[in-house]
VOVODO-813004 format. One record per residue (C-alpha): residue number from 1; residue in three letters; chain; x, y negated, z negated. Coordinates in steps of 0.02 Angstrom, whole numbers, plus 50000, padded with zeros to 5 digits. Example, Ala and Ser with C-alpha at 12.3 -4.5 7.8 and 13.67 -1.06 7.14 Angstrom:
REM residues 2
SITE     k     r   c       x       y       z
SITE     1   ALA   A   50615   50225   49610
SITE     2   SER   A   50684   50053   49643
END
This chain:
REM residues 429
SITE     k     r   c       x       y       z
SITE     1   MET   A   51050   51458   49858
SITE     2   ASP   A   51161   51276   49819
SITE     3   LYS   A   51296   51342   49942
SITE     4   TYR   A   51151   51358   50071
SITE     5   ARG   A   51060   51199   50056
SITE     6   LYS   A   51223   51105   50060
SITE     7   GLU   A   51265   51198   50230
SITE     8   GLN   A   51094   51123   50285
SITE     9   TYR   A   51130   50953   50234
SITE    10   LEU   A   51298   50943   50313
SITE    11   LYS   A   51223   51043   50490
SITE    12   MET   A   51104   50873   50475
SITE    13   GLY   A   51248   50736   50490
SITE    14   ILE   A   51266   50740   50305
SITE    15   SER   A   51464   50700   50258
SITE    16   GLU   A   51516   50806   50123
SITE    17   ALA   A   51581   50643   50024
SITE    18   VAL   A   51400   50583   50026
SITE    19   TYR   A   51323   50769   49984
SITE    20   GLU   A   51431   50768   49815
SITE    21   TYR   A   51396   50578   49764
SITE    22   CYS   A   51215   50597   49789
SITE    23   THR   A   51215   50780   49704
SITE    24   ARG   A   51283   50706   49554
SITE    25   VAL   A   51157   50555   49556
SITE    26   GLU   A   51011   50656   49561
SITE    27   GLU   A   51085   50777   49425
SITE    28   ASN   A   51062   50617   49295
SITE    29   LEU   A   50884   50576   49351
SITE    30   LYS   A   50792   50744   49282
SITE    31   GLU   A   50696   50643   49125
SITE    32   ARG   A   50651   50492   49240
SITE    33   PHE   A   50576   50623   49362
SITE    34   GLN   A   50481   50712   49220
SITE    35   ALA   A   50391   50555   49176
SITE    36   ILE   A   50338   50514   49349
SITE    37   ASP   A   50275   50689   49369
SITE    38   ALA   A   50181   50660   49186
SITE    39   THR   A   50102   50503   49277
SITE    40   ALA   A   50051   50594   49439
SITE    41   GLU   A   49975   50746   49331
SITE    42   TYR   A   49846   50619   49245
SITE    43   ASN   A   49821   50518   49411
SITE    44   GLN   A   49784   50665   49502
SITE    45   LEU   A   49656   50737   49341
SITE    46   LYS   A   49574   50550   49369
SITE    47   VAL   A   49559   50578   49560
SITE    48   LEU   A   49480   50748   49560
SITE    49   HIS   A   49360   50716   49410
SITE    50   ALA   A   49283   50563   49514
SITE    51   MET   A   49275   50672   49647
SITE    52   GLN   A   49180   50809   49538
SITE    53   LYS   A   49077   50692   49461
SITE    54   ASN   A   49016   50616   49645
SITE    55   HIS   A   48966   50795   49720
SITE    56   VAL   A   49107   50786   49861
SITE    57   ASN   A   49023   50932   49983
SITE    58   ALA   A   49075   51000   50139
SITE    59   GLU   A   48915   50877   50207
SITE    60   CYS   A   49026   50736   50164
SITE    61   PHE   A   49136   50794   50334
SITE    62   ASN   A   49004   50785   50425
SITE    63   GLY   A   49040   50634   50572
SITE    64   SER   A   48930   50484   50584
SITE    65   SER   A   48927   50376   50764
SITE    66   GLY   A   48861   50223   50811
SITE    67   TYR   A   48745   50107   50679
SITE    68   GLY   A   48804   50253   50560
SITE    69   TYR   A   48639   50238   50435
SITE    70   ASP   A   48652   50363   50302
SITE    71   ASP   A   48810   50399   50321
SITE    72   VAL   A   48838   50529   50159
SITE    73   GLY   A   49029   50541   50160
SITE    74   ARG   A   49079   50376   50184
SITE    75   ASP   A   48950   50315   50047
SITE    76   THR   A   49022   50455   49930
SITE    77   LEU   A   49194   50397   49982
SITE    78   GLU   A   49161   50237   49928
SITE    79   GLN   A   49095   50305   49749
SITE    80   VAL   A   49245   50386   49725
SITE    81   TYR   A   49352   50264   49732
SITE    82   ALA   A   49240   50154   49633
SITE    83   ASP   A   49248   50266   49501
SITE    84   CYS   A   49402   50321   49500
SITE    85   PHE   A   49473   50153   49490
SITE    86   GLU   A   49358   50095   49355
SITE    87   ALA   A   49256   49971   49480
SITE    88   GLU   A   49086   49932   49500
SITE    89   ALA   A   49082   49963   49701
SITE    90   ALA   A   49211   49993   49838
SITE    91   LEU   A   49215   49957   50038
SITE    92   VAL   A   49307   50092   50108
SITE    93   ARG   A   49319   50085   50295
SITE    94   PRO   A   49431   50130   50452
SITE    95   GLN   A   49380   49970   50538
SITE    96   ILE   A   49487   49882   50401
SITE    97   THR   A   49640   49874   50525
SITE    98   CYS   A   49781   49850   50384
SITE    99   GLY   A   49818   49766   50209
SITE   100   THR   A   49825   49599   50276
SITE   101   HIS   A   49661   49637   50358
SITE   102   ALA   A   49581   49678   50190
SITE   103   LEU   A   49657   49547   50120
SITE   104   ALA   A   49604   49417   50233
SITE   105   LEU   A   49430   49491   50226
SITE   106   ALA   A   49434   49472   50025
SITE   107   LEU   A   49468   49288   50034
SITE   108   LEU   A   49358   49230   50178
SITE   109   SER   A   49212   49340   50085
SITE   110   ASN   A   49236   49254   49949
SITE   111   LEU   A   49283   49092   49959
SITE   112   ARG   A   49178   48913   50039
SITE   113   PRO   A   49231   48751   50132
SITE   114   GLY   A   49285   48649   49979
SITE   115   ASP   A   49360   48792   49862
SITE   116   GLU   A   49542   48833   49831
SITE   117   LEU   A   49641   48955   49822
SITE   118   LEU   A   49785   48963   49702
SITE   119   SER   A   49915   49091   49702
SITE   120   PRO   A   50008   49108   49516
SITE   121   ALA   A   50147   49219   49601
SITE   122   GLY   A   50221   49080   49707
SITE   123   LYS   A   50252   49115   49883
SITE   124   PRO   A   50127   49253   49959
SITE   125   TYR   A   50175   49421   50094
SITE   126   ASP   A   50240   49330   50250
SITE   127   THR   A   50067   49379   50330
SITE   128   LEU   A   49950   49308   50235
SITE   129   GLU   A   50067   49134   50252
SITE   130   GLU   A   49941   49124   50418
SITE   131   VAL   A   49795   49180   50346
SITE   132   ILE   A   49819   49037   50208
SITE   133   GLY   A   49855   48900   50342
SITE   134   ILE   A   50027   48867   50279
SITE   135   ARG   A   50098   48914   50430
SITE   136   PRO   A   49950   48851   50551
SITE   137   SER   A   49851   49017   50655
SITE   138   LYS   A   49656   49007   50734
SITE   139   GLY   A   49541   49054   50606
SITE   140   SER   A   49643   49011   50436
SITE   141   LEU   A   49564   48990   50273
SITE   142   ALA   A   49621   48807   50313
SITE   143   GLU   A   49527   48784   50445
SITE   144   TYR   A   49362   48827   50372
SITE   145   GLY   A   49427   48680   50230
SITE   146   ILE   A   49479   48787   50092
SITE   147   THR   A   49629   48745   50004
SITE   148   TYR   A   49762   48802   49926
SITE   149   ARG   A   49898   48771   49791
SITE   150   GLN   A   50032   48895   49730
SITE   151   VAL   A   50126   48886   49562
SITE   152   ASP   A   50312   48965   49583
SITE   153   LEU   A   50378   49103   49452
SITE   154   LEU   A   50526   49048   49319
SITE   155   GLU   A   50690   49095   49353
SITE   156   ASP   A   50646   49231   49278
SITE   157   GLY   A   50537   49308   49388
SITE   158   PHE   A   50387   49287   49308
SITE   159   PHE   A   50221   49184   49269
SITE   160   ASP   A   50252   49000   49236
SITE   161   TYR   A   50096   48993   49123
SITE   162   ALA   A   50110   48804   49088
SITE   163   GLY   A   50135   48747   49269
SITE   164   ILE   A   49960   48883   49295
SITE   165   ARG   A   49854   48806   49168
SITE   166   ALA   A   49885   48646   49267
SITE   167   ALA   A   49866   48700   49444
SITE   168   ILE   A   49671   48762   49381
SITE   169   GLY   A   49552   48631   49410
SITE   170   GLU   A   49371   48605   49463
SITE   171   LYS   A   49381   48685   49644
SITE   172   THR   A   49496   48826   49598
SITE   173   LYS   A   49386   48968   49649
SITE   174   LEU   A   49496   49119   49659
SITE   175   VAL   A   49660   49169   49612
SITE   176   THR   A   49756   49294   49711
SITE   177   ILE   A   49886   49381   49624
SITE   178   GLN   A   50026   49478   49736
SITE   179   ARG   A   50071   49648   49641
SITE   180   SER   A   50205   49700   49732
SITE   181   LYS   A   50355   49599   49777
SITE   182   GLY   A   50357   49599   49980
SITE   183   TYR   A   50510   49506   50066
SITE   184   GLN   A   50559   49447   49905
SITE   185   THR   A   50676   49484   49756
SITE   186   ARG   A   50577   49466   49617
SITE   187   PRO   A   50503   49593   49497
SITE   188   SER   A   50345   49683   49535
SITE   189   PHE   A   50222   49664   49399
SITE   190   SER   A   50148   49797   49297
SITE   191   VAL   A   49976   49798   49276
SITE   192   ALA   A   49981   49742   49091
SITE   193   GLN   A   50067   49596   49148
SITE   194   ILE   A   49925   49557   49268
SITE   195   GLY   A   49823   49590   49130
SITE   196   LYS   A   49891   49466   49034
SITE   197   LEU   A   49876   49354   49167
SITE   198   ILE   A   49703   49365   49201
SITE   199   SER   A   49649   49359   49026
SITE   200   PHE   A   49746   49174   49047
SITE   201   VAL   A   49657   49132   49183
SITE   202   LYS   A   49507   49170   49134
SITE   203   SER   A   49508   49087   48966
SITE   204   ILE   A   49520   48925   49056
SITE   205   LYS   A   49416   48942   49194
SITE   206   PRO   A   49297   49097   49171
SITE   207   ASP   A   49196   49093   49322
SITE   208   VAL   A   49339   49116   49429
SITE   209   ILE   A   49383   49260   49555
SITE   210   CYS   A   49524   49364   49517
SITE   211   MET   A   49599   49461   49643
SITE   212   VAL   A   49750   49582   49661
SITE   213   ASP   A   49851   49640   49816
SITE   214   ASN   A   49869   49827   49785
SITE   215   CYS   A   49977   49864   49919
SITE   216   TYR   A   50115   49992   49866
SITE   217   GLY   A   50052   49992   49685
SITE   218   GLU   A   49907   50105   49666
SITE   219   PHE   A   49956   50271   49568
SITE   220   VAL   A   50121   50228   49515
SITE   221   GLU   A   50055   50180   49331
SITE   222   GLU   A   49890   50257   49256
SITE   223   ARG   A   49778   50127   49247
SITE   224   GLU   A   49755   50005   49386
SITE   225   PRO   A   49700   49802   49405
SITE   226   THR   A   49510   49838   49393
SITE   227   GLN   A   49559   49913   49211
SITE   228   VAL   A   49600   49749   49139
SITE   229   ASN   A   49477   49642   49230
SITE   230   ALA   A   49523   49613   49400
SITE   231   ASP   A   49364   49573   49511
SITE   232   MET   A   49439   49636   49675
SITE   233   ILE   A   49597   49750   49729
SITE   234   VAL   A   49634   49754   49885
SITE   235   GLY   A   49743   49886   49994
SITE   236   SER   A   49791   49995   50142
SITE   237   LEU   A   49759   50160   50170
SITE   238   ILE   A   49915   50193   50277
SITE   239   LYS   A   50004   50153   50096
SITE   240   ASN   A   49979   50253   49952
SITE   241   PRO   A   49797   50286   49908
SITE   242   GLY   A   49775   50367   50118
SITE   243   GLY   A   49887   50491   50045
SITE   244   GLY   A   49997   50500   50240
SITE   245   LEU   A   49844   50582   50297
SITE   246   ALA   A   49732   50402   50336
SITE   247   ALA   A   49764   50359   50511
SITE   248   SER   A   49692   50189   50491
SITE   249   GLY   A   49586   50088   50358
SITE   250   GLY   A   49601   49969   50202
SITE   251   TYR   A   49497   49966   50031
SITE   252   ILE   A   49439   49840   49935
SITE   253   ALA   A   49345   49887   49760
SITE   254   GLY   A   49286   49791   49621
SITE   255   LYS   A   49144   49659   49576
SITE   256   THR   A   48997   49712   49666
SITE   257   GLU   A   48967   49537   49720
SITE   258   CYS   A   49141   49520   49772
SITE   259   VAL   A   49142   49685   49880
SITE   260   GLU   A   48962   49647   49963
SITE   261   ASN   A   49023   49494   50007
SITE   262   ALA   A   49162   49569   50103
SITE   263   ALA   A   49051   49706   50168
SITE   264   TYR   A   48946   49551   50264
SITE   265   ARG   A   49107   49478   50314
SITE   266   LEU   A   49167   49640   50383
SITE   267   THR   A   49014   49684   50480
SITE   268   SER   A   48850   49554   50483
SITE   269   PRO   A   48748   49447   50348
SITE   270   GLY   A   48621   49568   50344
SITE   271   LEU   A   48697   49732   50365
SITE   272   GLY   A   48841   49734   50239
SITE   273   LYS   A   48891   49914   50192
SITE   274   GLU   A   48715   50004   50265
SITE   275   VAL   A   48825   49997   50438
SITE   276   GLY   A   48973   50060   50500
SITE   277   ALA   A   49031   50232   50578
SITE   278   SER   A   49137   50347   50494
SITE   279   LEU   A   49170   50441   50647
SITE   280   GLY   A   49224   50593   50596
SITE   281   ILE   A   49381   50539   50484
SITE   282   ILE   A   49299   50558   50295
SITE   283   GLN   A   49397   50716   50271
SITE   284   SER   A   49563   50656   50302
SITE   285   PHE   A   49512   50490   50184
SITE   286   MET   A   49427   50588   50060
SITE   287   GLN   A   49602   50723   50056
SITE   288   GLY   A   49722   50601   50063
SITE   289   PHE   A   49642   50521   49908
SITE   290   PHE   A   49659   50668   49822
SITE   291   LEU   A   49833   50706   49855
SITE   292   ALA   A   49892   50520   49855
SITE   293   PRO   A   49960   50546   49666
SITE   294   THR   A   50087   50693   49711
SITE   295   ILE   A   50119   50590   49862
SITE   296   VAL   A   50172   50442   49754
SITE   297   ALA   A   50233   50526   49663
SITE   298   GLY   A   50373   50600   49789
SITE   299   ALA   A   50382   50423   49860
SITE   300   LEU   A   50438   50338   49670
SITE   301   LYS   A   50567   50484   49640
SITE   302   GLY   A   50680   50407   49814
SITE   303   ALA   A   50645   50230   49739
SITE   304   VAL   A   50724   50284   49591
SITE   305   PHE   A   50849   50391   49678
SITE   306   ALA   A   50888   50248   49801
SITE   307   ALA   A   50923   50128   49664
SITE   308   ASN   A   51058   50231   49567
SITE   309   ILE   A   51134   50277   49734
SITE   310   TYR   A   51177   50088   49772
SITE   311   GLU   A   51179   50012   49626
SITE   312   PRO   A   51351   50080   49563
SITE   313   LEU   A   51422   50077   49753
SITE   314   GLY   A   51423   49868   49707
SITE   315   PHE   A   51245   49810   49811
SITE   316   PRO   A   51115   49727   49708
SITE   317   VAL   A   50946   49806   49665
SITE   318   ILE   A   50781   49784   49630
SITE   319   PRO   A   50704   49850   49532
SITE   320   ASP   A   50877   49900   49435
SITE   321   SER   A   50924   50089   49401
SITE   322   VAL   A   50846   50100   49247
SITE   323   GLU   A   50691   49980   49259
SITE   324   SER   A   50508   50016   49236
SITE   325   ARG   A   50409   50054   49412
SITE   326   HIS   A   50249   49960   49480
SITE   327   ASP   A   50278   50001   49643
SITE   328   ILE   A   50335   50115   49768
SITE   329   ILE   A   50467   49977   49844
SITE   330   GLN   A   50639   49980   49825
SITE   331   ALA   A   50742   49817   49852
SITE   332   VAL   A   50924   49845   49921
SITE   333   THR   A   51019   49717   49942
SITE   334   LEU   A   51168   49736   50097
SITE   335   LYS   A   51232   49575   50101
SITE   336   SER   A   51288   49579   50303
SITE   337   ALA   A   51185   49631   50460
SITE   338   ASP   A   51284   49785   50494
SITE   339   GLY   A   51228   49843   50314
SITE   340   LEU   A   51045   49818   50366
SITE   341   ASN   A   51051   49884   50539
SITE   342   ALA   A   51145   50040   50474
SITE   343   PHE   A   51038   50069   50311
SITE   344   CYS   A   50885   50063   50445
SITE   345   LYS   A   50984   50172   50576
SITE   346   GLY   A   51007   50300   50445
SITE   347   ILE   A   50816   50317   50388
SITE   348   GLN   A   50753   50312   50585
SITE   349   ALA   A   50889   50476   50586
SITE   350   ALA   A   50779   50559   50462
SITE   351   ALA   A   50629   50552   50543
SITE   352   PRO   A   50515   50689   50599
SITE   353   VAL   A   50466   50590   50738
SITE   354   ASP   A   50582   50461   50836
SITE   355   SER   A   50730   50508   50742
SITE   356   TYR   A   50845   50509   50912
SITE   357   ILE   A   50785   50304   50919
SITE   358   THR   A   50901   50158   50863
SITE   359   PRO   A   50796   50028   50771
SITE   360   GLU   A   50826   49850   50833
SITE   361   ALA   A   50772   49689   50745
SITE   362   TRP   A   50625   49594   50835
SITE   363   GLU   A   50502   49460   50836
SITE   364   MET   A   50355   49537   50756
SITE   365   PRO   A   50192   49456   50723
SITE   366   GLY   A   50163   49357   50559
SITE   367   TYR   A   50339   49320   50495
SITE   368   ASP   A   50450   49196   50518
SITE   369   SER   A   50612   49288   50569
SITE   370   LYS   A   50669   49435   50682
SITE   371   VAL   A   50636   49605   50558
SITE   372   ILE   A   50714   49786   50584
SITE   373   MET   A   50591   49912   50550
SITE   374   ALA   A   50638   50093   50532
SITE   375   ALA   A   50496   50227   50527
SITE   376   GLY   A   50466   50384   50618
SITE   377   ALA   A   50288   50418   50544
SITE   378   PHE   A   50152   50528   50598
SITE   379   VAL   A   50032   50358   50552
SITE   380   GLN   A   50100   50208   50649
SITE   381   GLY   A   50142   50082   50546
SITE   382   SER   A   50127   50188   50379
SITE   383   SER   A   50227   50137   50246
SITE   384   ILE   A   50210   50289   50125
SITE   385   GLU   A   50292   50376   50257
SITE   386   LEU   A   50464   50350   50265
SITE   387   SER   A   50500   50179   50305
SITE   388   ALA   A   50619   50017   50289
SITE   389   ASP   A   50618   49874   50354
SITE   390   GLY   A   50690   49688   50298
SITE   391   PRO   A   50722   49520   50398
SITE   392   LEU   A   50872   49501   50490
SITE   393   LYS   A   50921   49362   50374
SITE   394   GLU   A   51036   49311   50234
SITE   395   PRO   A   51060   49397   50093
SITE   396   TYR   A   50993   49538   50222
SITE   397   THR   A   50907   49633   50088
SITE   398   VAL   A   50825   49823   50163
SITE   399   TYR   A   50647   49850   50068
SITE   400   PHE   A   50646   50069   50067
SITE   401   GLN   A   50494   50135   50020
SITE   402   GLY   A   50376   50330   50040
SITE   403   GLY   A   50409   50491   50102
SITE   404   LEU   A   50274   50605   50106
SITE   405   THR   A   50387   50720   50000
SITE   406   TRP   A   50529   50683   49866
SITE   407   TYR   A   50623   50797   49977
SITE   408   HIS   A   50611   50701   50133
SITE   409   ALA   A   50658   50541   50028
SITE   410   LYS   A   50798   50602   49965
SITE   411   PHE   A   50860   50631   50132
SITE   412   GLY   A   50820   50497   50195
SITE   413   ILE   A   50925   50398   50064
SITE   414   MET   A   51077   50512   50088
SITE   415   LYS   A   51064   50473   50296
SITE   416   SER   A   51060   50279   50248
SITE   417   LEU   A   51212   50302   50161
SITE   418   ASP   A   51314   50414   50267
SITE   419   GLU   A   51273   50276   50405
SITE   420   MET   A   51320   50132   50293
SITE   421   CYS   A   51501   50224   50257
SITE   422   ARG   A   51503   50260   50433
SITE   423   ALA   A   51493   50073   50493
SITE   424   GLY   A   51613   50016   50357
SITE   425   ALA   A   51467   49950   50258
SITE   426   ALA   A   51482   50054   50091
SITE   427   HIS   A   51650   50130   50038
SITE   428   LEU   A   51627   50299   49901
SITE   429   THR   A   51761   50281   49753
END
């Protein structure tokens, strides 16, 4: 079997040297992978319990049109999300176009003119800068008279509690916590760390809304931030919780008032969650959520594998090869534009869709530099599928994530290394 497997990898363009190196690395990861599988098993049971509790049935998969009144499938799906995440309510809709839209919706619906937004984790993800108004944009929070303050992280990458205490004032209405690192080289935060921060914030001002950007973090651990007193968690269905089957959509889960506010902003005052046709997508949303724990486990294995492949070759990686994982993203600092381009070329060449295309950096909306993105996905922009991207600027860090199966994530990393070696950007010893 090993002989035929090796022959197939070589047939698909992997050099023998890269194959042998990667195989040795994989052999040392069996215990890590077993731990990932154990978490996936727990989360699978959690999702299944929520579905059984809410009597998911074939009627749920009948689509609605028009106003979408009395859409049983839509309402059941939202209750499944709420129960699984131990939240009071959830809004799960195809009309939420992406993670940035979901975050903007949560912020714009729960803040009012004169309120202040606080980020205790430093600079937010690039696309939120225009939502907040850090970079001027139409319809930003700043245009509505909502101010913004941030507290930068300490040098070790963790929260500056003294600075946060000083920043919380009378106008502070909402605290936004970004779980994943985004285009930064800081650590991603564990649910336990987020819970500690939320407790600290609420000890100073109990009525502050604590919102967690949960993108890339769902099902990585046994708990979600709503289980450590987050008032809202927000995410995209074309990332972890969609399980690779959701073709669009986003979610907001948490306290009933926060979720209702978001629903009224998404649709209209007076309408809220009562309208919004599901258009026949509930089965894919429900089935994707059911598969999500297993899909996330495969992506996590890919991230761990990538760290253990690149770190010994002299490339800084975050998280490192032995650290615990709190999202599916693996950052690798490639040190050169040639390295970044070669890595992304390899990921694209490993894709089931558009594998023959060479990715190039471009001026992507919402970013302050050119960005190169590699993703041959069944769903456009789906980052639970095998993908990699990064800003074309120093230190040329690539952010790798996804893979609907562990085997595909593995092949993608091997292909990226092969392209790096061919470009002279990496050398096997």
